[in-house]
C-alpha positions in Angstrom: 0.0 0.0 0.0 1.0 3.6 -0.7 -0.1 6.9 0.7 -1.2 9.9 -1.3 -1.2 13.5 -0.1 -3.2 14.7 -3.1 -6.0 15.8 -0.8 -3.6 17.9 1.2 -2.5 19.9 -1.9 -6.1 20.4 -2.9 -7.0 21.6 0.6 -4.1 24.1 0.5 -5.3 25.5 -2.8 -8.9 25.8 -1.5 -7.6 27.7 1.6 -5.2 29.8 -0.5 -2.2 28.5 1.5 1.2 28.0 -0.1 3.5 25.1 0.9 5.9 27.5 2.4 3.1 29.0 4.5 2.2 25.5 5.7 5.8 24.9 6.7 5.8 28.2 8.7 2.6 27.6 10.5 3.3 24.0 11.4 7.0 24.2 12.0 7.7 21.4 9.6 11.2 21.0 8.1 11.9 21.4 4.4 12.7 17.7 4.3 9.3 16.8 5.6 7.6 18.9 3.0 9.8 17.1 0.4 8.6 13.7 1.7 5.0 14.9 1.4 5.6 16.1 -2.1 7.0 12.6 -3.0 4.1 10.8 -1.3 6.5 9.2 1.1 5.3 8.2 4.6 5.6 10.7 7.4 4.9 10.4 11.1 1.4 10.7 12.7 2.7 13.7 14.6 3.4 15.5 11.3 -0.1 14.6 10.0 -1.6 15.8 13.3 0.3 19.1 13.1 -1.0 19.7 9.6 -4.6 18.8 10.6 -4.4 21.2 13.6 -3.1 24.0 11.3 -5.8 23.4 8.7 -8.5 22.5 11.2 -9.3 19.2 9.5 -9.2 15.4 9.9 -6.4 13.1 8.7 -8.7 11.7 6.1 -9.0 15.2 4.6 -5.3 15.4 3.8 -4.3 11.9 2.8 -5.5 8.6 1.4 -4.3 5.0 1.1 -3.8 3.6 -2.4 -3.9 -0.2 -2.5 -1.1 -1.9 -4.4 -3.3 -3.3 -7.1 -4.3 0.2 -8.1 -0.6 1.2 -8.3 0.2 -1.7 -10.5 -2.7 -1.2 -12.9 -2.1 2.5 -13.5 -1.1 3.6 -17.0 1.0 6.6 -17.6 
């Protein structure tokens, strides 16, 4: 299984928040933002910090993609 943060980027656009602004209000490192950009796993503490800043639930910023969907994707 993989994780996708596509919902996070959509939420930032909806709230007119830049990634750099998210970094400032959450105190996240540049490396953590890079991991999010690459859809790499981050800690629950990071997700909770983002949720607190955006006043949302974890399901509002990320989703799980089953392996079978990844294998069947065409590019």
